N, C-alpha and C positions, 0 to 999 in steps of 0.2 A: 342511693345511696351509696354507688362507686363515688360523687365530688364528695360527700361528706368524710369517708375515708380519706379520698386525698389527702383533703385540711385538716384532718386529724394529725395523719401523718408528715405533715408538711414543718418544718425547722422554721422557729422566729427568731433573731438577733434580740439577746437580753437587749434590754430597755437600758441597763447599766451602762454608765460611760463616765470616765473620770481616769486621773491623771495613773499610769502606770498599768493601764486595762487595754485587754485586745480578745477580739473573738474573732476568731477564724474557723473556714469550711474545713468537715475531715471526714470522707463520703458525705453522705446527705447530715451528717451531724454538724456538731460544735464545738471549739474547743474554747473557752473563756478562761485568759490569765491575767490574775492579778498581784503586779508586784510591787516592791518597795521603790521608785522610780528618782522619788525627792532626795535621797542620801542626805538628809537630815544630819545625822552621825548624833543620836540620842546618847547620851551615858547611860540613862537609866531608862529604859524600855518603856515605851509610851503608847497608849491605848487608842493614838492618832491615826492611824494608819488603817479603814475601816471604811466596809459599804453595812451600814444596818440593814439594808434589803436586800439584798440577790435573789429575785425571783426567777421559778423555774418556769421558761416558756410554753406557750398550751400547746400539748399535742404531746411533750415530753413523757416517755416512760421508763427510762434507764439513765442515770445521774454516775458517773463516777468523779469521787471528790481525792484529789491528789492535793497534799501540804508539804512544804519544806522550813523548816525552820532559820531563822537565820543565821549565820556563821560568825565562830568564834575570832574574835579578833587578837591581831598581835599583840604580844607585851614588850617593855620599852628595855635600852638598858644603855648602862652607864659603862664607862674603864675596862675596854675589853670585854662585854658579857656579848654574849648571844645564847641562842635558844631556837626553841622550834615553834611553829606555829598553831593557829589556833585547832580545836576541831570545826567538824561541820555539822550543823543541824543536821536534826534529826529529818526523819520520813515517813509520809503516814499515806495510806490510800484506802477508801471504802468507797463501796457500790451499791446505789438504792433502786428496788427495783419496783414498778406499780405493783402495788397499791399505796405500797410505805413511802413514793413520791409519787407527787404528780404536779401538772400545771398548775399555777399560782400559789405554790409554796413558798415560801422567803428564808432564806439564810443569811446570817450576821458572818463578815468574814472581817477578819482581822489578820494581816500577814508582821511577820516581826521586823522592827526596822533597823537601819543599821547603826550599827554601836558607832563611838567616836574613837579621836583617839587616845589611846594610854601611856604612862611613861612609867610605870609600875611593873613588876618585876612578874606580875600574871594581865596577860591582857583581858578587855572586857569580854562578859561573856556576850552572844549571842540571843536573839529575844524570838521568844515565844511565841509561835503562828496555830491561828485558830481557827473553828469554826463551828456554828451553835446552828440548831433548826430540828425540825422532824426526824427520826429515825436516826440523828446522831447523840452520842455521851461523851462525854469526855475528850473529845475529838482534836488532838492539839500533837502539837510538835515541834519539841524542848528547842533553844538554840543552843547552838554551839558553847564550847570550853574554850574560855581566852587562853591563850600561848603561854609559855614561859621562857624564861631565861634567868641563867645563873652564869656565875665569874668562871672564868680558868676552863672553859669545856676545849676548845682546841691547844690548850699548853700540857692538857692529858693525856701522856703518851697508853693511855688505854683506851681512848677515844679514838688513833690516831687508825685509819684503813678502816672502819666499820661501817656497816651496810645502812643500819641503822641505828640512830641514838633516840630515843623517846620519854627519856626523864620517868619512865614509867614505875622505877622505884623508889624515884622522890618524891615524898610524899601524896604517894596514886597524883601525880600531876599531867593529866593526858595521856594512860595507858589505856581509854575508853571514852566515848561517846555520849552524849545525850540520848535520852529514849524521848517516845514515841509513843501517843495512848488510842484507842478507842476506833481505830483504822482495823480492815479485813487485812493486814500489812503491816505492821510496824519495824521500820529498820530505826536502830541505831548511828548515831553521829559515827564518822570516820576520823582517827586520830594521823592528824599528821607527824611528818618526823624532818629529821636533819640525817646529812652524814657527809663524809668525807673522802677523799680515793687518793690520799697519799700521805706518806709518814711526815710528820710535823707540823706545828703549830703557823706555817705561811699555807696550808692545806686550802685548793678550793673550797668552796664550800656548802656542798647542793642543800637549798629548802625543799621539800616534797610537801609542797604544799595541795592539801586535803580541796575533794570535790564530791559532792553528791551523789545519790543513785538516781535512775531517768530524767535528766537533764541531758548531758553530751553522751551519756551513754547506761545500759541497763542495770549496770553494777555499783558504778563512779569509781574512783581512784584516785591517782595522784599526779599534778602538774610538776615537773621538774624547771625548778631555777637555780642562779646563782647571785647567792646572799652577796650585797656590794655595800663595802662597810662605810660606816657615817651618811648615810643617805636618810633623806629629812623624812621620821615617820614611817620608814619602810616601802613606801609607796614604788620605786624602782624598781624590790624583788617584785612586786606582785607584776608590775606593768613588763617584766621583762617576759612572763611566760605566753606561751601562743595559743591559745585558744577563743572560744568565743567567752562575749563580752570584755574582752582584756586590750584590744586592739585599738585603746580609744586615745586621743592626747588628754583627759580626764580619767584613765582607767583606776587611778587612786580613790575614786570616785566612785567607780562602779563595780562591777564582778559578777562570777558566777553567782546566784541566789542561793545564801547557804553556804556559798563557801571556804573555807576555814583559812585566815591571812596571817599575811608570816611576821613576826619578828622582829625588832630591830638586830641590828649586828653594828653596833662601836667599839671606836681602835682609840687607845689613847685615852684623854679625859673628858674626852666630847659624852653626853647624851642624848639618845636618839630615843621617839615614841615608836611603840608600833604599827600596822600596819589597818585600818577598820574593816572591822567584820562585815562584809556584805547584808542585806535583809533578807528575807525568807520569800518564797512566792505558794499561790496556790493557782492551780489547774483544774479547770471544771471541764469535763468533755459529757456532754449529752444529746442522743436519740432517740427519735419516734420508732416504736417497734408495733405501730396500728397495719392493719391489714393498709396496703395502699401504700404504703412509704416502702424504695426501692429494695430489693433484693439485697445490693451492697449495704446500704446502710445494717439490714437486718443482720447478713451475716458477719458484718465487724463489730457489731453492738449489742447484739440479742441474743449470740450462739454462746 
């Protein structure tokens, strides 16, 4: 019997493999990660970034599903326009225990894709991430809202030396983030903002680009970057931040999953588009709590 218990308690890597997926050990369990790594820049959210069947490995008795909606893209600008970044995507987490979940049960996974560049005064909305299957109902995380730009932000004396400018009172633009549904804990997306640090239209403009919870840290927060004027589609504004996923020669195509990306800052007569909104992510943590599994795994996942 001891041999059977050991076999039931053993973890097996999912047979699913593909672009943007990894499986890593954690204690005696596993973590499966599914991201939008292709960065195809869909201008309309497409249900093409999906795994039809992710199946629970044999012997698993507890699974935690986490998901992040795609981040909102930045807005474009012309003729001395500037504005705030998009919001993060929403976050949701759901844990299922045996017998609600068992080895062999299969789930559909769809991760929100990255958005395309946008030259309008409202950036592209991020794409939804969702999971379907036994024990789940309307389990999804909406994508972030696109950024906003307008004229004369830095020519308005009332904006000088402010800690936070977020356009909250202008057509309800980005005062709050999108919602998540169906989880044990659902966290709305985080709004970004801009700030100036001196008195005058030539101030150094700082963008506070929002990042979602449970990736870099527990609660999420903001990454600070200096806006550069007239840079193509805002990529340099994103690339200047010093955070994971961003220190890459092609960082304009990458980004923290669910990250709210930079809007354009235009000067003179030129027009520039906003940065693309990064795609979302799904993280699945699973483990066995049968007799025979190590106490480390049981303490970590099953208590």
